[in-house]
Structures are given as structure tokens and as C-alpha cells.
N, C-alpha and C positions, 0 to 999 in steps of 0.2 A: 319670165319665159312662159309662153302660153300655148305654143303649138309646135308642130314638126319643123316649121320654117325657122323658128327661133332656135330650136335644138340644133339644126344643121349649121347655124351661124356660130354656135358656141365653140365648135371644134373644127380645126382645119386640117385634119389628118389626111383627107383625100381632097384633091382639087374639085371633084364633083361628087357630092354625097350620094350614096346609093339610094335607089328607089326600092320600094318593097318588092316590085317585080324582079329587079336585078338580084336582090338578096335571096329571093326564093330559089334561084337557079345556081347559087354559088355554095360551094363547100370549102371554106378557107382552110389553110394550113394552121396548125396550132403550135408548131415549134418555131423557135427564133429563126427569122430569115430576113435578109435585107433586099430581096428581089421580088417578093410577093406580098400583096395586101393581106393583112390579117384582121381579126376582129379588133376594133377600137374599143377596148373594154372601158376606159374612162368615159367615152362618149355614151356607152350603153348604161353605165351607172348613173350618169348625169340625167339621161332621159328618164330613167325609172324614178329617181328621187324627185324630179320635176313633176312627173305625172302624179306622184303621191301627194305632193304639196298642193297641186291644182285641185285634186279631189278632196283634200281636207277642207279647203276653202269652199269648194262647190257644195259640200254637204253641211255647210254652216258650222264647222268645227274650228277650234283654235289650235288643236294639236292631236296627235295620236301617241299612245304608249304601246309598244309592241313587244311581245314576249315569244310569239310563234317564230321558230327559226327561219321558216321560209319567208315570212313577212320581213324579218330583219334583213335577210339576204337580198330580197327584192329592193328594199329601200337603200341599202348601203353596200352590198357585196360581201359582208362578213359571213364566213362559214366557220362554225365552231361546233363540232360534235352534234350535227343537226338531228340525227335520229335519237340520240340520247335526250336532247332538249325538247323533243316532241312529247316526251312523257315525264320529264323532270325539268321544271322551270329553273333556269339559271340566268343567262344574260337578258337584258331588256334595253329598249331603245326609246328615247324621247325625240319626237320630230314635230316641231311647231309649223304652222302654215308659213310663218316667216320668222327666221331666227335660227340659232345653232342646233344641229342634230347632236344629241348627247348619248353616248353608249356606255352602258355599265356591264362589266363582265369580269370573269377571272381570266387567267392565262389558259390557253393561248388566244382567247378572243380579244383581249386587250392588245396583244401584239399585232394581230391581224388588223384590228380596227384603227390602230395608230398609223397604219400605212395607207389608209384609204382617204381620198380627197372628199368623200361624201360625209365623213364624220368630223365634226368640228371639235369635239371634246370627248376623250376617253377617260372614264373614271373607274377606279378600283374599289369604291365604297359601295359595291353592290350588296344587296340584302337577300338572304334566302327566302323564297316565297313558297317553295314546295314543302310538304310535310316531311319528306325524306331528310332534308337538311335542317328544317326549322323545328321539327318535332312538336312538343307541347308548347313551344314558344312561337308557333306560327302566327297567331293573332298579334302578338307583340311585334314581330318582324313586319307584318303587314301594315301596322300603324306607323312604324318608322319609315317604311317604304312610301306610304301615302304622304307623309310629311316631306320626304325627299322630293317626290313628284310635285307636291304643292308648291314648294319653293321654286322649282323650275317654271311652273305654270305662272306664278305671280311675277317672276322676273321677265318672262318672255311673252306672256299672253294677257296679263292683267287679271283683275278679280272676276269671279263668276265665269271662269273659262269652261267651255264645253269640250270634252276630250273623248276621243274614240279609243277603246281598248280592245285587244283581242284576247287570246287564251291566258288571261292573267290569274284566274282563280277566284273563288268566292270571297275568301278573306280579304284579299287585296282590293277587290271591287268594292266591298262594303266599307273598308277603311278609307278608300278614296272618297266615297260619298260622305263619310263622316267628316272629312276635311272641307266639305262645302263645294266639292268639285262635282260637276254633272257628268257622270260616265255614260257613254253610249257605245253601242256595238260598232267596231271599226270595220266589220265585214263589207258593208256597201262601199266604203271608201277604197278599200284594198281591191275589191272586185272590179270597180270601174277604173281604177288606175291601171290594173294589170291587163285589162281586156284588149288594149291597143298596143301592138308590138312595134318597136322600132326596127329598121333594117338590121341593126347589129344583133338584136334579139333573134331575128330570123336566121342569121348566120349561126348563132349559138345553137339554135334548135336543129339546124341542118347537121351540125356536128353530132348531136345526140342521135339523130336519125341514121347517120352514116354508121355509127357504132352499133346501133340496133340491127341494121341491115347486115353488118358483119356477123352478128350473133345469129340472125336468121339463116345466113348462108352456112355457118358452121353446123347448125341443127339440121338443115336440109341435107348436107353431105354426110352427116353421121346417122341419119335415119335409116334403120334396117330392122328386120325382125329380130327380136331378142333384146333390144336396148330398152332400158326403163325410162319412163317419162322424166324422172328426176335427173337422170344422166344427161338427157338432152337439155333440160332447163339450165343445168350448170354451165352449159356452153354459152348461153345468153349472158349469165352473170360474168363469166370469164371475159367475154368480149367487152362488156360494159366497163369493167374495172381496168382492163388493159388500155382502153381508149381514154382513160382519165375520168370516167363516169363515177357515179356515187352509189346508187342502189336501185333495186327493182321495187316497184310499189306493191306487187302481188305475185302470186305463183300460178297464174291462170294458164295452164297447159294441160290438155287432156287428149286422150286417144280412144279410138274405137267406141265402145258403149258408153264411156265416160264423157263423150262430147255431147250427150243428150240426157238430161238438160245441161245447159251451159253454166259456167262459173264454178266448176269443180277444179280444185287446185292440183298441181303436179303431185303424183304419187309414185309408188314403187311398181305400178302396173307395167307389165312387160308388153311392149308393142308387137303386134303380129302382122304378118303379110296381109295386105288388103285393108288395113285400118286407115281411117282418116286421123290426122294429127292436127289439132287446132290450138292456137295460142294467142295471147294478148300480151305484147311485150312490156308495156308499162315501165320503161326505164327512165331513170334520172341520170343524165349524162354530163359531159363537160359543161361547166358554167352553170349547172343546176337546172337546165331545161329538160323538158320531158319529151319522150317519144312514145306515143300510144297508138300502136298499129297492130292489126290482127291479120293473120294469114292461116291457111289450111294447106297441109301437104298430104299426099297419098303415099302410104308405105308400100313399096313394091316387094317382090316382083309381081308382075301382072298389071292389069289396067283397071282404072276406076270403074265401078258399076254405074248403071244408068241412074239409079236413085242418088248416088253420091254426086254425080255430075249435075243432076237437077237441083239438089240442095245448094251446091256451090254457085251455080249460075243464077239462081234466084237471089242469093245473098249479094252477088256481084251486081246484079241489076239494081238492087236497092241502094247500094253504096254509090254507084255511078250516077244514078238518077238524082238522088238527094244532094250529091255534091254540086250538081249544076244549078241547084236552087239557091246556093250561097252567093248572093249578090248584095253589095252595099246598098242599104236602104230597105231591103226586104224585111218585113216584120216577122217575128217568130210565128204568129198566127197564120200568116200567108204561106210560110214554108211548110208548116204542119199540114195545112189544107192541100198543098200540092205534092205531098210526100208520095213515095212509091208504096203501093198497097199490095201485099202478097196475095197470091191466089188462095182460094179456100183450102183449109187443111194445113197450110204452110205458114200461116201467120198467127198461130195460137200460142206461141211461146216467144213473143217478141223480146228483143233486148230491152232492158229497163228504160233506156232513153233512145231517142232518135239521133241525137248528136249532143256534143258538149264542148265547152271551151278547153283549151290547154295552154299552158305556159310553163311555169315551174311546177309541173304536175297538172292534174286535172283541175279545172276551175270553172267559174261562171262563164256563160250561161248553160243551163240544161234544158233541152227541148224534149217534151214527151210526145207520144204518138197521137195525141188528140188534144185540142184546146179544152175539151171537157174533162180532161184528167184532173183529179183533185188537187194536184200540185202544180198545175200550169201557171205561168206568169208571162206577161207580155214584155216586149222589147223589140229591138231592131238590130240587124247586123250592120257593122261598120267596116270600112276598109282598115286593115291592120289587125283584125281579129283572126285568131287561129282556132280552128274548129275540127274536132274529130267526128267523122260520120260513121255510124255504127250499123251493123246488121247481124242478126242471128236468125237462122232458119233451121228448124227441126220440128218434125211432127210430134205431137204429144204421144208418148209411148214408142216413138220411132227408134230405130237402131242407132242412128248417128245424127249429128247436127253440124252446121257450118257457121263459124264466126269470122266475119271480115270487117275491116275498119281501115279508113284512110285518114291522114292528117292533112288539113287543107288551110291555106292562107287566103283570106278575102282581100282583093285589091279593087281599085276603082274600075279596072278593066275586066273583072270577073274572078272566079276562083282559080287558084293554082294548087295542085296536089303536091305537097312536099314529100310525102312518103313514096319512094321510088321502087321498093321491092316488087318485082313483077308478080302477077297472078299466075296460076298454074294452067298452062295450056291444056294439059291432059284432063283437067277437071272442068274447063270452061267451054260451054256450048252456047254461043251467043244467039242461037236461033230461038231459044226459049223466051 
């Protein structure tokens, strides 16, 4: 299976498979129903595993061994204590370019994995690779693990296999090399697999966005003088969990003087009348997909000041202008060259990046504000990529700042904004 056409032939859940444009405008139900189309989750899992296998081969590898929980979920659909496994290695997954996917874990990971069509074999002889569980025996466990992986590689990939690994740890990586295996970084394989989304993935992303927009509405309605930043941010968490979501990536909510400079986390600060409230939702919702959208509210009573409106409008200008640059085939360098440039005095505290990818959280690529940036790399946008377009506007030493961001799908016919939460009419002056 090599492309979207093959993928659509593999499953016949719908008489006419969705296009990306159709998926971008749909928010499917999530509860059991026999009268409405829902997300075809097996189709979504098959698409992702196929994308991964294609990229394993495209990067000249024979297999990947994954321990990062988001990588395992992308490849198979398994979810097992993801936040815990982000700092304590537990389960791991073997995926060859051609051959069986083999998953190692404890319960309940094995129970989940045994129900998924993406996993050919679930094994309970997993070995502890983290120091927490292996202690002084960590190197011994790593050698046993490397032998275990070596057996799989010989059986399904032959001798001299080249294997991609992600966050597996120093001891395990060294032990694998000692087994005669050539370990390389799996990050490029994963990034280029994940960059193109299927219509089903867009549906899943829309569910996360809908949950985040509910959280935004709850915060907007609760905003009043006297409420604390953390009280408001709790409403975003509540909406995320109630909708079947999983976690928030960060605590980026600030008010008043704490909006400048940006990237201050939610605190116990009491919000006062006339303050701007800025936030970056960063939620991981149903099915593990991310919503990364930023908005700014004005806390009444009273009307926004002229400087507040100018900050807001300049940020809106930047997001809307740069969104229109997202065309299939456009190079990163060309988009950077055509970017919106803030007027003097308002572009001295730019957001760290111009835009970035998103899927199961933030991902490749990242575009900086100049091709001369020390971390710039080249590339091109493709249909099926989902991109977050960023803006922060705040004078150095200014009283406040504005952070805005939209989530955008690139299609062959142009960009489609997936984030639907409206901008604030009271703050927006389109004449600037």
C-alpha cells in the first residue's frame, strides 16, 4: 500500500471515502449510533501504520524499535499510561518494514494491544530499561533486551539490519550496537510519516478542537474581575477530560502585565477589570490528537483601550496573512520570505517560531522568522499537512501583549482553518 488511493481501497466503511476538504468541515459524533457516520478508527490506524512502514523503507531502514508512547500510539493505537511512560520507559514496539509488528508491555498494555489489528504479536517478556525498575542491573537488562531485539531482527530483517530507535536510553542503544545492529535515530522516519494526515485523522483533530472550544467558551463566560488565572485554566482541563481528552501540554495562560513577555504560566494572579487575558490551549483530546489554538479576551466591564486593540489587530493581521501562504508545493523559504512583518516597535518580541506542524501534539516542521536563523532548515508544504500559525505582539517593556494562533489544514485547493473559535470583535480593528 503506497498512497491515499490504496488506503481508501483497503476499507469500505463508506461508499465514498472522505476527502481532506470534507473532513475539515465535519465534527463527527463519538458515541455509538446507527444513523450517523463516525470516525473509522481501524481505517485511521491502518493509514498510520502504512505511513510508518513506507517511511522506514524510504529512509533505508529495515525496522524501527519504539519506546516513546506517542510513537507507539501513532503506529498501533495502544494507549497505556502515556504520561508515565514519557519519563519511565516501560513498553516497546518492534515494527519492520515488512513483517509482524511485535509489542512488549505489562498489563494493561498487553490487554489493549491484543485487541488491535495493527499488532501481530503481544509479548509479556518485556524487560525493564529504566533505572527506576532495573537499578544496578540496568546494563544487564539492556544486554538481554538487545539480544531479544537481535533475534527479531534476524528473523524478520536478516543480518546487518539497520534499525531506527527513539527514546530508548543510552544503555539500550549501546547494547544494541554491541549486538552488531546499526542503530540510527528514528525521528526523521516518524516526522515524515506523521506529517501527512488522513481524512480520519482530521476528524479526530476536529473532535479535540471542539472540546478545546468548549473550554474557551467556559473561560470566556467565567472571566470577571476577581477570578484567578488558575481558576480559569481549570475550566479548560475540565472540558478536555469531560470530552474524553487526555491532558494539556502546558499552562500557558496569563493576564494583564503577565502577558508581556509571553510564555508565562498560569498563576494565582487575580484578574482585574480592563486586563487582557491570553492563553494557548495546547490540549491533547480524544484519540490523542492535539488542539493548539491561542486567543485573547478582554475582561470587562468597560471597553478595550486603543493600544490593546492595536496589539490585537496586528497579531490578527499576522495570523491571517501567513495562513494564506500555506499552499501545497510552497517552500519553507518562500513562505518565510512572504511572511507578515510587524511595524517598527511591535516586532521586537516575536513568537519563537512563525509556524509549526501539529498532529498528536506539536511536531515537525518548525519555521523561523528568517531563512538566516541559525536553526533554519528547508522543505516544502504538502497537501494533508496540519500547521499552527503563530503570532505574538507586545512592545519591549510594554504593559501587555497579545498571543493569537490558528490551526490550519493544507489541501490541494488551499488552506482551511480548522480552529473555529471566533476572534473578539471588541478588540479587532481591521483598518490597521
